[in-house]
N, CA and C atoms as a LAMMPS dump frame, in Angstrom:
ITEM: TIMESTEP
0
ITEM: NUMBER OF ATOMS
465
ITEM: BOX BOUNDS ff ff ff
-5.0000000000000000e+02 5.0000000000000000e+02
-5.0000000000000000e+02 5.0000000000000000e+02
-5.0000000000000000e+02 5.0000000000000000e+02
ITEM: ATOMS id mol type element x y z
1 1 1 N 460.165 -322.965 -309.26
2 1 2 C 459.574 -324.058 -308.653
3 1 3 C 459.439 -325.17 -309.621
4 2 1 N 459.413 -326.452 -309.425
5 2 2 C 459.301 -327.452 -310.319
6 2 3 C 458.024 -327.54 -311.164
7 3 1 N 458.047 -327.768 -312.511
8 3 2 C 456.91 -327.706 -313.178
9 3 3 C 455.721 -328.854 -313.024
10 4 1 N 456.234 -329.892 -312.293
11 4 2 C 455.314 -330.86 -312.12
12 4 3 C 455.222 -331.334 -310.879
13 5 1 N 454.204 -332.106 -310.338
14 5 2 C 454 -332.66 -309.079
15 5 3 C 454.764 -333.841 -309.009
16 6 1 N 455.509 -333.989 -307.998
17 6 2 C 456.241 -335.254 -307.82
18 6 3 C 455.742 -336.272 -306.821
19 7 1 N 455.928 -337.526 -306.969
20 7 2 C 455.412 -338.514 -305.936
21 7 3 C 456.554 -338.758 -305.248
22 8 1 N 456.586 -338.11 -303.977
23 8 2 C 457.951 -338.27 -303.07
24 8 3 C 457.72 -339.451 -302.147
25 9 1 N 458.712 -340.324 -301.99
26 9 2 C 458.596 -341.454 -301.122
27 9 3 C 458.673 -340.8 -299.65
28 10 1 N 458.133 -341.615 -298.777
29 10 2 C 458.368 -341.22 -297.341
30 10 3 C 459.866 -341.45 -297.01
31 11 1 N 460.407 -340.362 -296.389
32 11 2 C 461.855 -340.421 -295.892
33 11 3 C 462.081 -341.74 -295.036
34 12 1 N 461.303 -342.174 -294.321
35 12 2 C 461.471 -343.218 -293.507
36 12 3 C 461.845 -344.569 -294.32
37 13 1 N 461.138 -344.529 -295.447
38 13 2 C 461.452 -345.677 -296.565
39 13 3 C 462.775 -345.588 -296.975
40 14 1 N 463.308 -344.397 -297.344
41 14 2 C 464.633 -344.143 -297.866
42 14 3 C 465.773 -344.592 -296.884
43 15 1 N 465.551 -344.565 -295.732
44 15 2 C 466.692 -344.916 -294.531
45 15 3 C 466.405 -346.19 -293.915
46 16 1 N 465.338 -346.908 -294.509
47 16 2 C 465.052 -348.314 -293.885
48 16 3 C 466.2 -349.353 -294.229
49 17 1 N 466.72 -349.9 -293.257
50 17 2 C 467.734 -350.969 -293.42
51 17 3 C 469.197 -350.268 -293.425
52 18 1 N 469.194 -348.926 -293.171
53 18 2 C 470.465 -348.283 -292.805
54 18 3 C 470.885 -348.409 -291.237
55 19 1 N 472.239 -348.873 -291.33
56 19 2 C 472.706 -348.663 -289.717
57 19 3 C 472.811 -347.369 -289.45
58 20 1 N 472.312 -347.039 -288.253
59 20 2 C 472.481 -345.638 -287.658
60 20 3 C 473.692 -345.49 -286.802
61 21 1 N 474.439 -344.684 -287.357
62 21 2 C 475.636 -344.26 -286.704
63 21 3 C 475.682 -342.908 -286.517
64 22 1 N 476.538 -342.177 -285.815
65 22 2 C 476.649 -340.741 -285.642
66 22 3 C 476.807 -340.123 -287.1
67 23 1 N 477.662 -340.668 -287.964
68 23 2 C 478.07 -340.334 -289.324
69 23 3 C 476.65 -340.202 -290.122
70 24 1 N 475.833 -341.307 -289.929
71 24 2 C 474.569 -341.402 -290.773
72 24 3 C 473.623 -340.157 -290.202
73 25 1 N 473.591 -339.862 -288.859
74 25 2 C 472.737 -338.962 -288.524
75 25 3 C 473.204 -337.464 -288.897
76 26 1 N 474.594 -337.381 -288.895
77 26 2 C 475.146 -336.067 -289.322
78 26 3 C 474.587 -335.998 -290.89
79 27 1 N 474.698 -337.001 -291.754
80 27 2 C 474.325 -336.998 -293.248
81 27 3 C 472.769 -336.816 -293.192
82 28 1 N 471.946 -337.233 -292.313
83 28 2 C 470.675 -337.092 -292.483
84 28 3 C 470.301 -335.563 -292.226
85 29 1 N 471.21 -334.993 -291.029
86 29 2 C 470.915 -333.675 -290.65
87 29 3 C 471.332 -332.562 -291.865
88 30 1 N 472.235 -333.024 -292.563
89 30 2 C 472.647 -332.24 -293.744
90 30 3 C 471.785 -332.226 -294.748
91 31 1 N 471.057 -333.322 -295.128
92 31 2 C 470.047 -333.412 -296.18
93 31 3 C 468.85 -332.724 -295.659
94 32 1 N 468.55 -332.723 -294.535
95 32 2 C 467.406 -331.973 -293.908
96 32 3 C 467.586 -330.6 -293.974
97 33 1 N 468.748 -330.064 -293.716
98 33 2 C 468.969 -328.504 -293.782
99 33 3 C 468.852 -328.188 -295.217
100 34 1 N 469.459 -328.897 -296.114
101 34 2 C 469.443 -328.442 -297.554
102 34 3 C 467.951 -328.411 -297.828
103 35 1 N 467.242 -329.39 -297.561
104 35 2 C 465.788 -329.488 -297.889
105 35 3 C 465.066 -328.137 -297.29
106 36 1 N 465.458 -327.869 -295.954
107 36 2 C 464.867 -326.73 -295.227
108 36 3 C 464.901 -325.464 -296.021
109 37 1 N 466.157 -325.233 -296.548
110 37 2 C 466.524 -323.911 -297.354
111 37 3 C 465.494 -323.875 -298.662
112 38 1 N 465.504 -325.129 -299.122
113 38 2 C 464.621 -325.068 -300.421
114 38 3 C 463.21 -324.816 -299.964
115 39 1 N 462.859 -325.547 -298.814
116 39 2 C 461.344 -325.199 -298.586
117 39 3 C 460.962 -323.757 -298.125
118 40 1 N 462.09 -323.13 -297.513
119 40 2 C 462.03 -321.817 -297.011
120 40 3 C 461.632 -320.749 -298.194
121 41 1 N 462.621 -321.127 -299.223
122 41 2 C 462.404 -320.204 -300.494
123 41 3 C 461.136 -320.579 -301.163
124 42 1 N 460.673 -321.917 -301.214
125 42 2 C 459.363 -322.119 -301.679
126 42 3 C 458.263 -321.467 -301.089
127 43 1 N 458.27 -321.47 -299.805
128 43 2 C 457.315 -320.611 -299.076
129 43 3 C 457.134 -319.251 -299.376
130 44 1 N 458.629 -318.605 -299.379
131 44 2 C 458.534 -317.06 -299.786
132 44 3 C 458.025 -316.988 -301.099
133 45 1 N 458.452 -317.645 -302.067
134 45 2 C 458.198 -317.472 -303.612
135 45 3 C 456.799 -317.735 -304.011
136 46 1 N 456.451 -318.924 -303.541
137 46 2 C 454.986 -319.487 -304.132
138 46 3 C 453.881 -319.346 -303.072
139 47 1 N 453.951 -319.869 -301.877
140 47 2 C 453.003 -319.865 -300.97
141 47 3 C 452.394 -318.48 -300.389
142 48 1 N 453.289 -317.632 -299.939
143 48 2 C 453.059 -316.323 -299.379
144 48 3 C 452.21 -315.403 -300.47
145 49 1 N 452.712 -315.49 -301.617
146 49 2 C 451.912 -314.752 -302.548
147 49 3 C 450.267 -315.285 -302.825
148 50 1 N 450.194 -316.666 -302.774
149 50 2 C 448.997 -317.431 -303.073
150 50 3 C 447.994 -317.268 -301.824
151 51 1 N 448.605 -317.044 -300.669
152 51 2 C 447.733 -317.031 -299.434
153 51 3 C 446.868 -315.621 -299.313
154 52 1 N 445.763 -315.889 -298.603
155 52 2 C 445.117 -314.671 -298.412
156 52 3 C 445.925 -313.83 -297.199
157 53 1 N 445.938 -312.424 -297.269
158 53 2 C 446.792 -311.835 -296.238
159 53 3 C 446.821 -312.239 -294.788
160 54 1 N 445.613 -312.533 -294.462
161 54 2 C 445.502 -313.049 -293.107
162 54 3 C 446.127 -314.198 -292.554
163 55 1 N 446.514 -315.088 -293.682
164 55 2 C 447.362 -316.273 -293.247
165 55 3 C 448.899 -316.145 -293.638
166 56 1 N 449.132 -314.874 -294.129
167 56 2 C 450.549 -314.964 -294.67
168 56 3 C 451.512 -314.813 -293.476
169 57 1 N 450.935 -314.301 -292.508
170 57 2 C 451.834 -314.161 -291.219
171 57 3 C 452.422 -315.421 -290.681
172 58 1 N 451.64 -316.454 -290.489
173 58 2 C 452.042 -317.768 -290.249
174 58 3 C 453 -318.424 -291.325
175 59 1 N 452.814 -318.186 -292.54
176 59 2 C 453.772 -318.722 -293.572
177 59 3 C 455.091 -318.224 -293.542
178 60 1 N 455.091 -316.947 -293.371
179 60 2 C 456.433 -316.015 -293.129
180 60 3 C 457.052 -316.398 -292.022
181 61 1 N 456.236 -316.717 -291.013
182 61 2 C 457.041 -317.1 -289.584
183 61 3 C 457.668 -318.578 -289.741
184 62 1 N 456.894 -319.518 -290.448
185 62 2 C 457.574 -320.788 -290.808
186 62 3 C 458.739 -320.579 -291.555
187 63 1 N 458.823 -319.888 -292.452
188 63 2 C 460.015 -319.48 -293.458
189 63 3 C 461.074 -318.984 -292.638
190 64 1 N 460.789 -317.931 -291.698
191 64 2 C 461.904 -317.472 -290.827
192 64 3 C 462.379 -318.271 -289.991
193 65 1 N 461.764 -319.187 -289.238
194 65 2 C 462.262 -320.14 -288.352
195 65 3 C 463.007 -321.283 -289.107
196 66 1 N 462.484 -321.697 -290.193
197 66 2 C 463.449 -322.616 -291.013
198 66 3 C 464.824 -322.116 -291.11
199 67 1 N 464.854 -320.733 -291.742
200 67 2 C 465.953 -320.058 -292.156
201 67 3 C 466.973 -319.788 -291.012
202 68 1 N 466.412 -319.436 -289.937
203 68 2 C 467.294 -319.092 -288.667
204 68 3 C 467.72 -320.376 -288.091
205 69 1 N 466.948 -321.464 -288.104
206 69 2 C 467.373 -322.797 -287.488
207 69 3 C 467.381 -322.421 -285.926
208 70 1 N 467.502 -323.482 -285.199
209 70 2 C 467.669 -324.863 -285.526
210 70 3 C 466.422 -325.331 -285.838
211 71 1 N 466.515 -326.433 -286.925
212 71 2 C 465.196 -326.989 -287.313
213 71 3 C 464.893 -328.267 -286.793
214 72 1 N 465.671 -328.939 -285.859
215 72 2 C 465.566 -330.17 -285.295
216 72 3 C 464.848 -329.96 -283.831
217 73 1 N 463.635 -329.474 -283.94
218 73 2 C 462.85 -329.135 -282.779
219 73 3 C 461.365 -329.811 -282.96
220 74 1 N 460.972 -330.468 -282.01
221 74 2 C 459.612 -330.967 -282.008
222 74 3 C 458.478 -329.875 -282.368
223 75 1 N 458.712 -328.776 -281.875
224 75 2 C 457.814 -327.807 -282.007
225 75 3 C 457.716 -327.096 -283.589
226 76 1 N 458.841 -327.186 -284.202
227 76 2 C 458.945 -326.846 -285.601
228 76 3 C 458.215 -327.916 -286.421
229 77 1 N 458.537 -329.049 -286.004
230 77 2 C 457.747 -330.426 -286.797
231 77 3 C 456.165 -329.977 -286.539
232 78 1 N 455.725 -329.835 -285.46
233 78 2 C 454.284 -329.655 -285.227
234 78 3 C 453.75 -328.517 -286.196
235 79 1 N 454.444 -327.412 -286.103
236 79 2 C 454.01 -326.294 -286.938
237 79 3 C 454.248 -326.477 -288.416
238 80 1 N 454.94 -327.296 -288.817
239 80 2 C 455.043 -327.773 -290.217
240 80 3 C 453.822 -328.42 -290.573
241 81 1 N 453.532 -329.422 -289.864
242 81 2 C 452.215 -330.332 -289.916
243 81 3 C 451.177 -329.304 -290.003
244 82 1 N 450.881 -328.406 -289.087
245 82 2 C 449.839 -327.715 -289.053
246 82 3 C 449.947 -326.807 -290.254
247 83 1 N 450.811 -326.134 -290.639
248 83 2 C 450.898 -325.385 -292.111
249 83 3 C 450.635 -326.281 -293.104
250 84 1 N 450.933 -327.649 -293.209
251 84 2 C 450.434 -328.465 -294.316
252 84 3 C 448.912 -328.591 -294.256
253 85 1 N 448.34 -328.601 -293.124
254 85 2 C 446.74 -328.908 -293.217
255 85 3 C 446.232 -327.371 -293.64
256 86 1 N 446.865 -326.318 -293.275
257 86 2 C 446.293 -325.07 -293.842
258 86 3 C 446.395 -325.009 -295.364
259 87 1 N 447.503 -325.401 -295.815
260 87 2 C 447.729 -325.475 -297.29
261 87 3 C 446.771 -326.592 -297.856
262 88 1 N 446.38 -327.595 -297.191
263 88 2 C 445.699 -328.707 -297.806
264 88 3 C 444.319 -328.109 -297.958
265 89 1 N 443.782 -327.296 -297.028
266 89 2 C 442.436 -326.661 -297.258
267 89 3 C 442.489 -325.665 -298.504
268 90 1 N 443.543 -325.072 -298.655
269 90 2 C 443.625 -324.076 -299.759
270 90 3 C 443.648 -324.912 -301.051
271 91 1 N 444.405 -326.137 -301.151
272 91 2 C 444.342 -326.773 -302.299
273 91 3 C 443.131 -327.544 -302.583
274 92 1 N 442.234 -327.925 -301.501
275 92 2 C 440.942 -328.43 -301.649
276 92 3 C 439.88 -327.545 -302.211
277 93 1 N 440.191 -326.192 -301.82
278 93 2 C 439.412 -325.115 -302.374
279 93 3 C 439.436 -324.844 -303.869
280 94 1 N 440.703 -325.234 -304.306
281 94 2 C 441.053 -325.144 -305.733
282 94 3 C 440.843 -326.188 -306.559
283 95 1 N 440.474 -327.292 -306.133
284 95 2 C 440.276 -328.697 -306.519
285 95 3 C 438.817 -328.948 -306.759
286 96 1 N 438.494 -329.267 -308.102
287 96 2 C 437.048 -329.41 -308.513
288 96 3 C 436.875 -330.66 -309.071
289 97 1 N 435.906 -331.709 -308.774
290 97 2 C 435.71 -332.651 -309.363
291 97 3 C 434.277 -332.7 -310.168
292 98 1 N 434.252 -333.356 -311.254
293 98 2 C 433.038 -333.191 -312.022
294 98 3 C 432.873 -334.559 -312.894
295 99 1 N 431.452 -334.602 -313.326
296 99 2 C 431.2 -335.862 -314.103
297 99 3 C 431.552 -335.548 -315.548
298 100 1 N 432.366 -336.406 -316.132
299 100 2 C 432.469 -336.364 -317.647
300 100 3 C 431.83 -337.325 -318.418
301 101 1 N 430.684 -337.02 -319.086
302 101 2 C 429.928 -337.9 -319.775
303 101 3 C 430.718 -338.532 -320.846
304 102 1 N 430.58 -339.831 -321.22
305 102 2 C 431.312 -340.315 -322.151
306 102 3 C 430.255 -341.627 -322.677
307 103 1 N 429.762 -341.457 -323.831
308 103 2 C 428.816 -342.757 -324.12
309 103 3 C 429.676 -344.102 -324.555
310 104 1 N 430.853 -343.972 -324.811
311 104 2 C 431.793 -344.969 -325.128
312 104 3 C 432.222 -345.875 -323.652
313 105 1 N 432.121 -345 -322.556
314 105 2 C 432.522 -345.595 -321.473
315 105 3 C 431.709 -346.537 -320.872
316 106 1 N 432.139 -347.566 -320.064
317 106 2 C 431.266 -348.551 -319.45
318 106 3 C 430.086 -348.029 -318.601
319 107 1 N 430.509 -347.195 -317.721
320 107 2 C 429.486 -346.516 -316.987
321 107 3 C 428.981 -345.213 -317.549
322 108 1 N 429.278 -344.948 -318.567
323 108 2 C 428.572 -343.894 -319.092
324 108 3 C 429.321 -342.52 -319.012
325 109 1 N 430.484 -342.547 -318.407
326 109 2 C 431.463 -341.419 -318.072
327 109 3 C 432.394 -341.868 -316.947
328 110 1 N 432.659 -340.878 -316.619
329 110 2 C 433.758 -341.043 -315.276
330 110 3 C 433.949 -339.55 -314.445
331 111 1 N 434.386 -339.641 -313.343
332 111 2 C 434.661 -338.574 -312.526
333 111 3 C 436.093 -337.849 -312.996
334 112 1 N 436.082 -336.687 -313.334
335 112 2 C 437.342 -336.024 -313.525
336 112 3 C 437.632 -334.969 -312.529
337 113 1 N 438.889 -334.849 -312.185
338 113 2 C 439.263 -333.774 -311.179
339 113 3 C 440.294 -332.654 -311.96
340 114 1 N 439.644 -331.548 -311.703
341 114 2 C 440.354 -330.297 -312.132
342 114 3 C 440.979 -329.453 -310.952
343 115 1 N 442.372 -329.251 -311.209
344 115 2 C 442.97 -328.528 -310.024
345 115 3 C 443.392 -327.223 -310.594
346 116 1 N 443.158 -326.105 -310.055
347 116 2 C 443.551 -324.779 -310.545
348 116 3 C 445.091 -324.625 -310.331
349 117 1 N 445.636 -323.763 -311.257
350 117 2 C 447.067 -323.697 -311.173
351 117 3 C 447.645 -323.239 -309.814
352 118 1 N 446.806 -322.243 -309.083
353 118 2 C 447.466 -322.062 -307.698
354 118 3 C 447.418 -323.369 -306.801
355 119 1 N 446.325 -323.949 -306.848
356 119 2 C 446.26 -325.331 -305.811
357 119 3 C 447.296 -326.227 -306.562
358 120 1 N 447.818 -326.405 -307.774
359 120 2 C 448.79 -327.197 -308.229
360 120 3 C 450.191 -326.748 -307.582
361 121 1 N 450.406 -325.468 -307.541
362 121 2 C 451.658 -324.964 -306.967
363 121 3 C 451.799 -325.135 -305.561
364 122 1 N 450.586 -324.868 -304.885
365 122 2 C 450.732 -325.218 -303.473
366 122 3 C 450.655 -326.732 -303.225
367 123 1 N 450.339 -327.754 -304.062
368 123 2 C 450.383 -329.007 -303.656
369 123 3 C 451.804 -329.56 -303.941
370 124 1 N 452.652 -328.724 -304.67
371 124 2 C 454.099 -329.02 -304.828
372 124 3 C 454.749 -328.616 -303.626
373 125 1 N 454.488 -327.622 -303.008
374 125 2 C 455.092 -327.098 -301.736
375 125 3 C 454.669 -327.823 -300.683
376 126 1 N 453.526 -328.446 -300.68
377 126 2 C 452.945 -329.43 -299.723
378 126 3 C 453.78 -330.657 -299.811
379 127 1 N 454.019 -331.179 -300.783
380 127 2 C 454.814 -332.383 -300.915
381 127 3 C 456.417 -332.167 -300.549
382 128 1 N 456.9 -330.865 -300.571
383 128 2 C 458.26 -330.604 -300.194
384 128 3 C 458.191 -330.488 -298.732
385 129 1 N 457.025 -329.922 -298.277
386 129 2 C 457.038 -329.695 -296.661
387 129 3 C 456.916 -331.026 -295.949
388 130 1 N 456.065 -332.072 -296.561
389 130 2 C 456.054 -333.375 -296.078
390 130 3 C 457.555 -333.901 -296.058
391 131 1 N 458.091 -333.976 -297.023
392 131 2 C 459.469 -334.313 -297.08
393 131 3 C 460.25 -333.913 -296.122
394 132 1 N 460.342 -332.496 -295.958
395 132 2 C 461.157 -331.85 -294.773
396 132 3 C 460.674 -332.415 -293.578
397 133 1 N 459.329 -332.433 -293.182
398 133 2 C 459.004 -333.161 -291.934
399 133 3 C 459.414 -334.462 -291.708
400 134 1 N 459.368 -335.494 -292.858
401 134 2 C 459.797 -336.679 -292.517
402 134 3 C 461.296 -336.726 -292.33
403 135 1 N 462.166 -335.743 -292.987
404 135 2 C 463.645 -335.668 -292.65
405 135 3 C 463.816 -335.189 -291.275
406 136 1 N 463.24 -334.297 -290.833
407 136 2 C 463.301 -333.841 -289.497
408 136 3 C 462.951 -334.809 -288.451
409 137 1 N 461.757 -335.529 -288.735
410 137 2 C 461.59 -336.74 -287.804
411 137 3 C 462.553 -337.956 -287.902
412 138 1 N 463.119 -338.199 -289.106
413 138 2 C 464.117 -339.222 -289.126
414 138 3 C 465.42 -338.745 -288.561
415 139 1 N 465.842 -337.73 -288.653
416 139 2 C 466.957 -337.265 -287.984
417 139 3 C 466.773 -337.221 -286.426
418 140 1 N 465.78 -336.594 -286.042
419 140 2 C 465.562 -336.649 -284.515
420 140 3 C 465.447 -338.027 -284.017
421 141 1 N 464.75 -339.078 -284.736
422 141 2 C 464.717 -340.375 -284.428
423 141 3 C 465.954 -341.132 -284.364
424 142 1 N 466.871 -340.995 -285.306
425 142 2 C 468.142 -341.543 -285.63
426 142 3 C 469.041 -340.994 -284.243
427 143 1 N 468.965 -339.745 -284.144
428 143 2 C 469.806 -339.199 -282.987
429 143 3 C 469.475 -339.811 -281.613
430 144 1 N 468.016 -339.901 -281.542
431 144 2 C 467.643 -340.39 -280.161
432 144 3 C 468.045 -341.961 -280.168
433 145 1 N 467.817 -342.684 -281.197
434 145 2 C 468.247 -343.974 -281.36
435 145 3 C 469.658 -344.185 -281.005
436 146 1 N 470.607 -343.384 -281.589
437 146 2 C 472.091 -343.5 -281.28
438 146 3 C 472.259 -343.194 -279.724
439 147 1 N 471.669 -342.279 -279.23
440 147 2 C 471.991 -341.967 -277.697
441 147 3 C 471.416 -342.978 -277.053
442 148 1 N 470.178 -343.513 -277.371
443 148 2 C 469.633 -344.606 -276.339
444 148 3 C 470.428 -345.887 -276.667
445 149 1 N 470.958 -346.149 -277.776
446 149 2 C 471.641 -347.449 -277.874
447 149 3 C 473.015 -347.238 -277.302
448 150 1 N 473.783 -346.15 -277.211
449 150 2 C 474.873 -345.762 -276.438
450 150 3 C 474.711 -345.997 -274.99
451 151 1 N 473.746 -345.575 -274.57
452 151 2 C 473.353 -345.623 -273.097
453 151 3 C 473.017 -347.029 -272.691
454 152 1 N 472.383 -347.727 -273.434
455 152 2 C 472.231 -349.283 -273.099
456 152 3 C 473.429 -350.248 -273.146
457 153 1 N 474.472 -349.668 -274.147
458 153 2 C 475.698 -350.417 -274.103
459 153 3 C 476.527 -350.109 -273.057
460 154 1 N 476.596 -348.787 -272.449
461 154 2 C 477.407 -348.555 -271.483
462 154 3 C 476.845 -348.899 -270.196
463 155 1 N 475.48 -349.215 -270.006
464 155 2 C 475.086 -349.666 -268.689
465 155 3 C 475.248 -351.1 -268.482
């Protein structure tokens, strides 16, 4: 897994201004499938060992669905979003904020945030999951737009 947390752009920002053709949709799908494989391995290697045993079944189920495909389904997109919220709860449990007193600071100190190592690893996977969800949504939307535009032109 990557050693640092990345600030990932929204995928919709990456495809903004791109002419949606069947070739572009195919490229979007290819990138989404590559991201899906990366996410599935991250779930198995990072998330499953860090989750309590009760919550591992859902995580393993998500990884299996991603590996087996097809990934371009609304139901998988909803499950990924649900999984992100479950992981967000785990991250919140491992994130602590505290007051750091500093006599040289204008307010006498500042709030510091400490995130445990497990929470940091989960946060990285959540960022990758969010990117996958964006890619799936972008691909579904682009394919739908191409079909709709074709239907409008034909009629």
